[in-house]
N, C-alpha and C positions, 0 to 999 in steps of 0.2 A: 593547895593541891588541886589540879584540874580534875573535873568530873566528880568531885566529892561535895557534899552539902556544907555550906558555911552558915553560921548563925551570927547575926550582927545585932548587938544591943545598943539602943539609943540611950543617951545620957539620962533622960527623964522618965523612961519607962522600961519595961522588960519585954517589949514586943520583939518577936523573932521573925526573921525573914528566911524562909526555906527556899533556897535557890539551887537550881542545877546549872552548872557552868558548861560552856561550850567552847572548848579550846581548839578552834579551827584557825588556821593561819590566815593572816591578813584581815582579821576581824570578820570572817565570813560565817561565824557560828550562828546557830539559832538562838532564840531568846530563852530566857530562863522560864521555868515553869513554877511560879510561885504558888505553892499550895501545901497544905498539911495532909497527913494521912495517906501518902502515896503508897499503893500496894507494893510489897517487896518483889513479887513476881510480875513480870510485864507481859507484853504481847505474845511472845513465843509460846507460853504455856497455854494460851487460850486460842491460838490462831486456828488450829484444826477444828475445834468446836464451832468457831465462827464460820469458817468456810462451809462446813457441812450444814449447819443450821440455816445459813443464808441461802445456800443452794436449794435446800428443800423448800424454804418459804417462798422464794422467787418462783420456783417451778410450779408449786401448787397454785400460786396466785395468777400467774401469767400464761399457763399452758394453753388455756382456751383462747387467749388473745392472739396466738400465733396464726390462727386461720383468718384473721381479719384482712379486709381488702384495703386499697387506697381510698381514704375518705377525707372529706373536708379539705384542710390545707395540704394534705399529702398530694393531691392531684396537681395543683400548680407548682408546688415546691419540688416535687420528685417526678411524678409520672409524666409531666409535660415540660420539665425543665431541661433545656438543651445542655446546660452545664452538667447535669446528672446523666443524661442519656448519652453523652459523648459526641453529640452531633456538632458541637462547637469546639473551638480550640481550647486547650487546657488553661492557657493563661487568662482566659475570660473569667475563670473562677475567681481570680484575684481582683477583677475590676467590676464584677457584677454583684448585685445584691443577692439575698438568699433565694429570691424568686426568679433569678435569671435575667433581671433587668439591669442595664448599665447604671452604675451609681450616678453618672452624669445626667441621666434622664430625669427631667423634672417630675415625672410620675413614679420615680423609684421609691420603694418603701424605706430605703436607706438602712436596711437590716443587713449588716456586713458579717457573714458567718462562713468564710471560705473553708475553714477546717471541717465543719459539718458537711458542707457541700462536697468536699473531696471524699469523705467517708461514704456518702451516698453514691458518688461516681464509682468508687472502688467496689461497692456493693453491687452495683449494676454491671460492672465489668466482669465480676467473678460469677455472679448468679443470675444475671439478667434482671428483667423487671418483674420479679416474682415477690409479691408482698411478704411471703412467709420468711424469707431470708432477711429482709429489712427488720421484721419484728424480732427475729432471733438475735440479731446484733444488738438491738435496743435492750432486750432482756439481759443479755450478757453484760452490757455496759452498766445496767442498773444493778446487777449482782456485784460487780466490782465496786461500785459506789457504796453499796451497803457494807461491804467488808472494810473499805477504807474509813467509813464513818464509825464503825465499831472500833477500829483501831484508834481513831481520834478520841473517842470517848474513854478508852482504857489508858492509852499512852500519854495523852496530853491533858484531857479533862480530869483524869485520875479516878474514874469510876471503878468500882469493884468489877471483877471479871464477869460475873453473872449479869450485872446491870448493863455493862457495856455490850454484852451479847444480846440482851433484851432490846437495847437501843437499836442495834443493827437489824434485828428482826422486825421491830415496829416500823423502821424506815422501809424495810423490804415490802411490807404488806399494807402500808398506808394507802387508802383509796384515793387520796388527793394526787397520787403519782400516776394514776392510770392514763391521764392525758399525755404526760411526758413519756411514758414507757410504751403504751399500746398505740398511741398516736405516733406515726412514723416521724413527723416533723419535730416531735418532742425530743428527738435525739439531740438537738441543739442544747437543750437544758441539761440532759443527762451527761453529755460529753463535757459541757462546761463545768458541771459539778465534779466530774471525775478529776479534771485538771485543777479545779478549785481545791479539792481535798489533797491532791498531790503537792500542790504549792504550800498549803498550810502545814502538812505533815513534814515536808522538807524543811520548813522554817522552824518549826517548834518541837518536833519529835526528836529527842536527844539520841535515840537509837538509830536514826538514819545518818550514818557517818558519811559525810561528804566533804570534799576539800573546800568548796565555797558554796555553802548552802543558800545564801541569799541570792546569788546569781541563778542557781538552779531553781529556787523558789519563784523568782521573777520570770524565768523562762516558762515555767508551768502556768504562771499567771497570765502571760501573754497568750499561750495556747488556749487557756480558758476563755479569754476575751475573743479569740478568733473562732471559738466554737459558738459563743453567744456573748453579747455585749456586757451582760451582768457579771461575767467572769472576772472583769477588771477589779471588782470590789474585793476580791480576795486579798489584794495587796493592802487595802485599808484595814481589813480584818487582821492581817498579819501584824501590821504596824500598831494597831490599837491594842491587841493582846500582848504584844511585846512591851508596850509602855506600861500596861498593867502589871505584867510579870516582873518587870525591872524597876518598878516604882520605888522599892526600898533603896536601891542603889542611886536612882535618880534623885530622890529626896535627900539622901545622905550627902550627895555631891552638892546639891543646892544649899542645904542648911549648914553643913560643916565644911564645905569647900574642900572636900577630900574626894579625889577621883579614884575610885576603885577599879580593879581590872574588869569587873562586870559592867561598870558604867562606861568604860572606854570601849568595850566590845559593843555595847548598845549604840554608842555614838558613831560607830563604823557601820552598823547594820542599818540604822534608821535613814541616813542620807541616801544610801543605795536604794532602799525601798521607795523613798519619796521621789528620787530621780527616775526610777523605772516607772512609777505611777504617772508622773508628768509626761514622760516620753510616750507611753502607750496611750494616754488620753489625747495628747497632741496628734498622734497618728490616727486615732479614731475620729477626731474632729476633722482632720484633713480628708479622710475617706468620705465625709459627707458631701464633698465636692461643692462646698459653698452654700448649701441649702439644707434646711431641715425637712423631714418628711411631712407630706401634706395629708392631714386627716380631715374627715368630715364630721358633722355633728352627730350622725348616728353612731360613729365609732366611739366617741367619748363625749356624751352630751354635756357633762359638767364643764368641760374645757371651753365650751362655746357660750356659756351663760354669762350675762353681763355683770351680775352681782358677784363681787369677791367673797361676800359672806356665804352665798350659796355654794360657790366653788369650794370654800374651806370646809363647810359642813359636809358636803357630799364626799370630798376626798377623804375626810376623817372617817366618815362612816364606811367607805370602801375599805380602808385599812382595817377597821374593826371587823368588818364582814370577812375579810381574808383570814384574820386571826380565828374567827369562829369556824370557817371552813376547815382549817387545819385541826381544830379541836373536835369538830363534829361534821365530818364530810357526808352529810345525808343528802343534800341537794347539789348535784353536780351537773354541769352542762358544758358542752364544747364551745358555746358562744354566749357571752354575757353582754353583748352590745345593746344599743338603743335603750329602751325603757325596762331592761331586766331589773335594774335597781333604780327606782324613781329618785329624782333629785331630792335632796333634803333642803327645802326652801325656807324653813322657819325653825326657831328654837323650840316651838311647841311639838315638833315631830317626835313621836315616841321612840324613834330609832336613835335619837341622840342619847338615850339612856345607855344603849350598848356602846356607843362611842365613848361616853364618860367612863364606863366600867373598864374598857380597854385602856383609856388614858391613865386612869388611876393605877391599873396594874403595871403599866410601863413606868409610871412615876415612882411607885413604891420600889420596883425593881432597880431603877436607877439610883434611888437613895440608898438602897441596900448595898449596891456596888460601891458607891462613894464612901459609905461608912466602913466598908470592908477592905478598902484599898490598902490600908496599912497592915492589917492582920492577914489578909488573903486566905480566909478560911473557906470561902465559897467560890473558888475560881471556876468550877463548872458552871455556876450560875452566870458569871460574867461572860464566859465564852458563849454560853447559850444565847444571851441577849445580843451579843455582837453578831452571831450567825443569823439571828432572827431579824434584826433591824437593818444592818448595813447592806446585805444583798437585796433587800426589798426596796431600797431607796430609788433605784432607776425606774421602778414600776409605780412609784408613789405620786407621780406628777409634780414632785417638788422641784426637780431640776429641769426636766423637759416634759412636754405633753406627750402622752403615749396614745396609741391608737386602739385602746380597749378599756373597758370598765373593770372587768375581772378576767383574769386568765389563769386557770389552775396550774398550768405548767410552769409559770414563773414562780410558783411557791415551792418548787422542788428543792431549791437550796435553802430558803428560809425555814422550811419545815424541819431541817436538821436542828435549828436552834430551839424550836418549841419542843421537839422530841427529847433533846438533851435536857432541857429544863424540867420536863415532866418526869423523866427517868431519874434525874438527880433528886427531885422532890420525893419520888418513891423510895429511893435508897435512904434518904434522910429519915423518912417516916418509919420504915421497917427496921432501921438500925437504932432507932431511938430507944433508950433504956426503959422508958415508961410506956412503950407501946404494948398493950395487952394482947393476949392471944386472939381474941375475937377481932380486934383491929387488923392483925396480921392476916388472919384467915379471910376476912372480908375483902381486904385489899388485894390479896392474891387472886381471889375469885373474880373480883372486878377486872383485874389485869387480864386474866385468862379469857373472860367473857369478851372484853374489848378486842383482844386479838382475834377471836373467832368471828366477831362481827366485822372487823376490818377485812379479814380474808374473804368472807362471804360478799361483802360490799364490793371489794376489788374484782372478784370473779364475775359478779353480776354486771359491774360497770364495763368490764372487758367485752361482754356480750353486746353492749350498746355500740361498741366500735367495730362491729363485724362488717357493716356495709353502710352504704349511703342512707337507705331508708331507716335502718335501725338507729343510727345516730341522730337523725332528724326527729324521729318519733320519740326518742328518749328526751331530746331537748324540748319538744312540745309538751311532754308530760311534766317536766320540771319547771318550765317557764312558759305557760300558756299565754301570758301577757306580753311575750316578746314578739314584736312584729317580724323580726328577721327569721324566727323559727317558722312562722306561717309562710313567709316568702320562700324559704328554702324547700318547705314541703310542697308548696305550689309548683316550684320549678321541677321537683321530682315527678309530681303527678302529670305535669305537662309533657315531660320526657317520655313517660310510659303511656301517654295517650288518653289519660283521664282528664279531659278538658274542663268539665263542669266542676270537679273537685278543685282543680287548679284555680279556676275563676273564684270560687268561694274563698279559698285561702288568700288569694291576692287581695280580695276585698276586705278580709279580716285584717290583713297586714296594714292596709290603708286606714282602716278604722282605728287601729292602735297607733299608727304613725302616719298621719295624713300627708306629710311632706316626703314620703318615701318615693323618691324619683324612680328607682329601678323597678319597684312594684307597679307604678303607673305604666312604665314602658312595657314590661312583660304582660301586664293585663291588656294593654292596647293591642298586642299581637294576637290575642285570642278573641277580640271583638269581631262579630260578624258584620256589623254595620260600620261603614267608613267614618261616619260622624262620631260614633262612640270611640273608635280608635283614635281619631284626631284629637278628641277631648283629652284622652289619657296621655298621648304623646306631648301635647302642649303643656299639660300639667307637669310632666317629667322635666321638660325644658324650663319651665317656670321655677321649679324647685332646685334644679341642677342645670344651670345654663351651659355647662361643659359636657353634658351627657351626649356623647357622640352617637350612640345607637338610637337614641330618641330622635335626633335630627335625621338620621338616615331612614328610620321607619316612617317618620312623618313625610319625608320625600316620596317614599313608596306609596303612601296613602294618597297624596296629592296626584301622583301619576295615575293611580287607579280612578281617581275622581276627574281625570282629564284636566287638571289644573297644572298644566305643564310649566307655566312660568313660576308658580309657587314651588313646584317640585324642584326645578333647577336651582332656585334661590336657596332652598333648604339643603340640598346636596352640596352646593358650593360652601355653605356655612359649615357643613359637616367636615369638609376637607380643610377648611381654615382651622378647625379644632384638631384635626388629625390628618395631616397630608399623606399619610400612608394607608388610608382607609380604601382598600382596593375595591370593595363592593360599590362604594359611591362613584368611583370612576367608571365602573362598568355600567351602572345605571344611567349616569350622565351620557355615556356613549349611546345608549338606546334612545335617549331623549333628543340628542343632537343628530344632525345629518351632515353629510359631506366631509370635508377635510377635518373639521373639528372632532368628529367621531374617530377618525384615524389617529389624530394626535393623542386623544385620551387612551385609545387601545395601545398605542405605541408606548405611552408612558407606563402603563400597567405592565407591558411586556418587559420593559427595561427595569422596572422596579422589582419585579419578581422573575428573574431569568431562570430560576430553577423550577418554574411551574409550567409544564408543557401545555396546559389548557389555555393559559394566557398567550403563549407564543402562537398556538394554533388559531386562536380567535383573531389575533391581529393579521396573521397570514391569510385567513379566510377573507377578511375585509380587503386586503391588498389584491387578492385574486379577483374578487367581485368587482373591483375598480380597475381591472385591466393591468395591474402592476404584478405580472406573473413572476418575473425574475426575482423581485423582492420577496414575494410570497414563498418562493422556493427556499430562500435563505432562512426564513423564520420557521418553515416546516422542518427544515434540517436541524435547527436549534432545538425545536421541541423534541425531535426524535433523539437528539444527543442526550437529552435529559431522561427520556423514557422511550426506548426503542419500540415498545409495543403499544404506545399510545394510539388508540384506534383512530381517533379523529385526525391525528397528524399523518398516519399512514395513508388513510383515505384521501386526505387533502393533498398530500405529496403526489399520490397517484393521479389525481385530477390535474395537478399542475403539469406533470410529465405528459399527460394526455394532451393538454392544451399546447404543449411545446412540440407535439408530434413524436415523442420518444416512446413509442408503444412497446418496444422490446424491453425498455427499462420498467415500464408498467407491469409487464408480465413477470419479470424477475422480482420486482418488489412484492407483488401479490403472492407469488409462490414462496418467497422468503417468509412473509408474514404468516402464511398458512402453515408452513413447516414449523415455524416457531410455536404457533398455537398448538399444533399436534404434539410436538415434542414435550411441551409442558403438561399436556393432558395424559401422557403415558406414564403410569406409576413406575418410578425407578429409572426412567429414561430408557435408552436402548437404541438400536439401529432401526430406522424407519425408512422404507423406500416408497416414494409416492409414485404410483403408476397411473397412467392416463385413464385406464379403464375405470378406476375408482371414481375419478372426477366425472367421467361421462355417465356412469351409473347413478352417481349422486345427483347429477343435473337432471337426468331423466325422471328419477323419483321426485325431484323438486318440481318439475313441470307437471307431473301427474298430480301432485298435491295442490296445484293451483287451479285445476279444473273442477267444475261443479259436478259432484257425484249425483247420478239420477236416483230417483226413489226405487227401491226394489220392486220388481214385477211380481205378479201374483204367483204364489207357490215357491218363490225364492226365499230362502231363509233370511231373517233380518241381519243386517250388517252389525258387526261387533262395535260396541261403543266403549269409549274411554271411561275412566272412573268418574269423570265429571258429567257424564251423560252425553257428551258430544260424540258424533259419529267419527270413527277412525278413518282418516283418508290415506295416511301414509305412515308406515312404521319407521322409516328412515328420515331423520331431520335433514334439512338442506345444509350443505357445507357453507362455511363463511365465504369461500371463494366465489360462490354463486352470488352472494350478496354484493361483493365488490364489483362484479361485472354488471349487475343490474344498476348499481349506483353510478358507475363510470360510463356505461353505454346503455342508457335506458331504452333506446329505440332498436338497436340491432345487437343485443348482448348475445344471442344464440350464435351469431356468426363469429363473434370474437372468442366465445368459449371454444368452438371447434378449432379456430386458428391457434388458440392457446395450447390445445392438446397436441398440435403438430410441431410445436417448437422443440428445437434440439436440446434446449437447456433443461428440459424437465427431467430426463433420466440421468444425465451425466453431471449435473451441478447441484442437485438438491437431494443428496443423500446425507441425512443428518445423523450424526453419531450422538 
């Protein structure tokens, strides 16, 4: 009978296999849930309590995080990403990486997360670039994940209602999740987790009645992968737990050669899941565009060490350290690169003890699973280990080298496994018949205290994510030996103008990591002596031969030192590394003369046609070299991009003057002046420009140019401005006066009067 439990006795023992059948057509049913002691009442009876409790817990923990700004990775991935801002075509989202770089670009990070980018784009389209709404969406998604996780614990893992609810609350308040929830780019992990849980529940939760659950589960798995690469691992979790749950039927078929209905259902589910996994993995490898991401030694020092033993010991310690962070999230940081975790170079390192403890724990857990595979008394423990280990594999450096040492947000999904394991242990302890009252009371007190500590730690950690300086200072406090923290703090101090503090922290970063090329480069920009700057730029190039900025900066230094030949060679090398480096072309144009300068400026104008400054710069060179007709074309191109670009308007007026088209000069200047005035009037309105206003403005302007005599005896002192200077004229000169002084430096008075008499002033320049 479908949907009812069956008990199968083996010939040589009395072991029972408690299975839930899934009678979906075409073999599309979910797996069995092999476990004992399943509660009679399921999810509906506790759903409301879970919703309310999770909503309260998430609100209390993350309310203060809603005021945070764009920080750290949020800036390049969201605030400066054309795919998010909508300045690029929509289809680019499917061909660019998470940071907006084409996947075919050799410098691409290869992180393909188009679904997350689309949610950012929709966020921006609806609410604009306001950080608060990005945070609100993240918190809502986190709350949904908490609810789904609680349902997994109750409906699939079989925890009692109160313990499933507790698991959802612990997941909601766990401090390790602050980077994923409060950090805006952490949405990738939260969104991937949401579809991860939907995929798992669709596959394994018998109460989710669907026609073809495997297909729907694989679809959710694909969406999880498109949110973040680790989401693909849900298909392996589904398959592994299905094998465990159906092991009784699989074993019966292998031993007794009897194919039960449950076994046939499994044989239909498993190939579909495997095929979907292979197809999605093939697609993901194809999107790498034939190359793996390129990382540097500071990103992941262990990956670049020559010794395989050091790599193994270091990677093993990192895994143990991640496990410890989930158990005790006391030391949290937004960046764990470089020497945050020093390499484990020998067996004598005391940190190997922690690695051994974690290895023994996992080994004992694995043995427990294997010994329990027939009786299936502890299925929550099996599910917990699968959730803990399998989603962590992509970040473990076992399959591919990753570009980080520790990243707290990648622990968002694995933390579900550890939480489920701990809550299941708590349930087992408190339900044990021999548990005394003091054990129960002490355990409950410890759980309550832990929840309070977690809430407080999460709230405090959210405050670290408020702004750029707060997140960097928090990182410095946690990891004072991290060179990148000092480098980031130096960058911030340089931006706010505290040069000396910036220099000190750049030097500290170099003391901790002597081969830090970017620190050498940025420190060189703050050096007062050219020789010191040259030293640091050369060091940056020595440690990072492809450092484009260092080559350009060194070219600047050589130019200031009048070493023109060296400057040209360095800038040309800079362009060999990056042929789109506009600043290098412009600096080379200053160093060259004649037609070569023109070719460089023309290349820049063609390379960036939407930049009016580059169009106007080349047009100015054309006019200076007597090519007035061509200059006119480029000035018009510049104004087509920005009609109010001052240099282009002035340059176009000069070209028209050179061509003798003075009436067009007057019309151009009047149009520009009217546009400026229209924009300066609040709310717009009807403005009529009368000639007497220009004449009065010009007279006042001329008066302001004369030298005021000192006051005579008995005359009251002249009124002075707030800065102590003598007030010459209360009315500032109009911009139109500036144009005529620029166009006609010798006889501008005559042209101003002539301008006032033109007919076009009163009948053509009434702006609404």
